[in-house]
Structure formats: C-alpha cells, structure tokens
ChimeraX commands (.cxc) that place a marker at each C-alpha (Angstrom):
marker #1 position 19.69,7.62,13.73 radius 0.5
marker #1 position 18.39,7.84,10.15 radius 0.5
marker #1 position 16.81,4.84,8.41 radius 0.5
marker #1 position 16.85,3.90,4.74 radius 0.5
marker #1 position 14.43,1.31,3.40 radius 0.5
marker #1 position 14.91,-0.60,0.16 radius 0.5
marker #1 position 11.70,-2.15,-1.18 radius 0.5
marker #1 position 12.01,-5.07,-3.62 radius 0.5
marker #1 position 9.04,-5.78,-5.90 radius 0.5
marker #1 position 7.85,-8.75,-7.95 radius 0.5
marker #1 position 9.75,-8.66,-11.24 radius 0.5
marker #1 position 13.02,-7.50,-9.71 radius 0.5
marker #1 position 12.54,-3.74,-9.52 radius 0.5
marker #1 position 13.25,-1.88,-6.30 radius 0.5
marker #1 position 12.96,1.56,-4.76 radius 0.5
marker #1 position 14.92,3.21,-1.97 radius 0.5
marker #1 position 13.06,5.35,0.56 radius 0.5
marker #1 position 15.17,7.68,2.68 radius 0.5
marker #1 position 12.93,10.63,3.52 radius 0.5
marker #1 position 12.20,10.49,7.26 radius 0.5
marker #1 position 8.44,11.03,6.94 radius 0.5
marker #1 position 8.16,8.36,4.24 radius 0.5
marker #1 position 10.14,5.84,6.29 radius 0.5
marker #1 position 7.95,6.46,9.34 radius 0.5
marker #1 position 4.76,6.13,7.25 radius 0.5
marker #1 position 5.95,2.90,5.65 radius 0.5
marker #1 position 6.97,1.33,8.97 radius 0.5
marker #1 position 3.59,2.32,10.46 radius 0.5
marker #1 position 1.70,0.60,7.60 radius 0.5
marker #1 position 3.84,-2.53,7.84 radius 0.5
marker #1 position 2.86,-2.92,11.47 radius 0.5
marker #1 position -0.88,-2.66,10.59 radius 0.5
marker #1 position -3.33,-5.41,9.82 radius 0.5
marker #1 position -3.62,-7.12,6.43 radius 0.5
marker #1 position -6.67,-4.99,5.48 radius 0.5
marker #1 position -4.65,-1.80,5.89 radius 0.5
marker #1 position -1.90,-3.06,3.60 radius 0.5
marker #1 position -2.87,-2.27,0.04 radius 0.5
marker #1 position -1.83,0.93,-1.65 radius 0.5
marker #1 position 0.00,3.39,0.53 radius 0.5
marker #1 position 1.12,6.90,-0.30 radius 0.5
marker #1 position 4.61,8.08,0.63 radius 0.5
marker #1 position 5.93,11.65,0.37 radius 0.5
marker #1 position 9.06,12.11,-1.75 radius 0.5
marker #1 position 11.70,14.83,-1.75 radius 0.5
marker #1 position 10.13,16.85,-4.58 radius 0.5
marker #1 position 6.94,17.38,-2.55 radius 0.5
marker #1 position 4.91,14.89,-4.56 radius 0.5
marker #1 position 3.71,11.47,-3.44 radius 0.5
marker #1 position 4.47,7.98,-4.66 radius 0.5
marker #1 position 2.03,5.10,-4.31 radius 0.5
marker #1 position 3.17,1.60,-3.40 radius 0.5
marker #1 position 1.09,-1.57,-3.60 radius 0.5
marker #1 position 2.38,-3.64,-0.69 radius 0.5
marker #1 position 0.84,-6.78,-2.22 radius 0.5
marker #1 position 3.58,-6.63,-4.89 radius 0.5
marker #1 position 6.46,-6.34,-2.41 radius 0.5
marker #1 position 8.72,-9.40,-2.13 radius 0.5
marker #1 position 11.08,-8.10,0.55 radius 0.5
marker #1 position 11.99,-4.97,2.50 radius 0.5
marker #1 position 15.46,-4.12,3.75 radius 0.5
marker #1 position 15.87,-1.57,6.57 radius 0.5
marker #1 position 19.28,0.04,7.19 radius 0.5
marker #1 position 20.23,2.47,9.91 radius 0.5
marker #1 position 22.87,5.07,9.16 radius 0.5
marker link #1:1,2 radius 0.2
marker link #1:2,3 radius 0.2
marker link #1:3,4 radius 0.2
marker link #1:4,5 radius 0.2
marker link #1:5,6 radius 0.2
marker link #1:6,7 radius 0.2
marker link #1:7,8 radius 0.2
marker link #1:8,9 radius 0.2
marker link #1:9,10 radius 0.2
marker link #1:10,11 radius 0.2
marker link #1:11,12 radius 0.2
marker link #1:12,13 radius 0.2
marker link #1:13,14 radius 0.2
marker link #1:14,15 radius 0.2
marker link #1:15,16 radius 0.2
marker link #1:16,17 radius 0.2
marker link #1:17,18 radius 0.2
marker link #1:18,19 radius 0.2
marker link #1:19,20 radius 0.2
marker link #1:20,21 radius 0.2
marker link #1:21,22 radius 0.2
marker link #1:22,23 radius 0.2
marker link #1:23,24 radius 0.2
marker link #1:24,25 radius 0.2
marker link #1:25,26 radius 0.2
marker link #1:26,27 radius 0.2
marker link #1:27,28 radius 0.2
marker link #1:28,29 radius 0.2
marker link #1:29,30 radius 0.2
marker link #1:30,31 radius 0.2
marker link #1:31,32 radius 0.2
marker link #1:32,33 radius 0.2
marker link #1:33,34 radius 0.2
marker link #1:34,35 radius 0.2
marker link #1:35,36 radius 0.2
marker link #1:36,37 radius 0.2
marker link #1:37,38 radius 0.2
marker link #1:38,39 radius 0.2
marker link #1:39,40 radius 0.2
marker link #1:40,41 radius 0.2
marker link #1:41,42 radius 0.2
marker link #1:42,43 radius 0.2
marker link #1:43,44 radius 0.2
marker link #1:44,45 radius 0.2
marker link #1:45,46 radius 0.2
marker link #1:46,47 radius 0.2
marker link #1:47,48 radius 0.2
marker link #1:48,49 radius 0.2
marker link #1:49,50 radius 0.2
marker link #1:50,51 radius 0.2
marker link #1:51,52 radius 0.2
marker link #1:52,53 radius 0.2
marker link #1:53,54 radius 0.2
marker link #1:54,55 radius 0.2
marker link #1:55,56 radius 0.2
marker link #1:56,57 radius 0.2
marker link #1:57,58 radius 0.2
marker link #1:58,59 radius 0.2
marker link #1:59,60 radius 0.2
marker link #1:60,61 radius 0.2
marker link #1:61,62 radius 0.2
marker link #1:62,63 radius 0.2
marker link #1:63,64 radius 0.2
marker link #1:64,65 radius 0.2
view
C-alpha cells in the first residue's frame, strides 16, 4: 500500500510527499528523538533533494492509497 504525506507549515503553506523513499525517510525521522528533528533532507522525483525544517511543521496528514 502506498502512502502520501501532506505536511502543513506555519503560515499556511503545505507540501505533499508521495515518493516512497521520501515517505519512509520522513516517517523514520518523525519517530526519532527531539534532537534528531531539525532539518531533514527528502529525495524528490527529479533526483534532487528538498530540505524540511520540522520545527516549522504544524501538522502532518498521512494517507494510504
């Protein structure tokens, strides 16, 4: 089953993560300790990486499709 994560940030912006490796990386970091949760790097479909500051996240929505 594939998962899609929608990340909502302070200020109202959001991003949708649906690449399997990125979803797995994000879920792994969310389960870590507070010290591990700062900037994380996620792979995107174009082969580049995006960086997310988890301190600015207000909510995360996980959907299974």
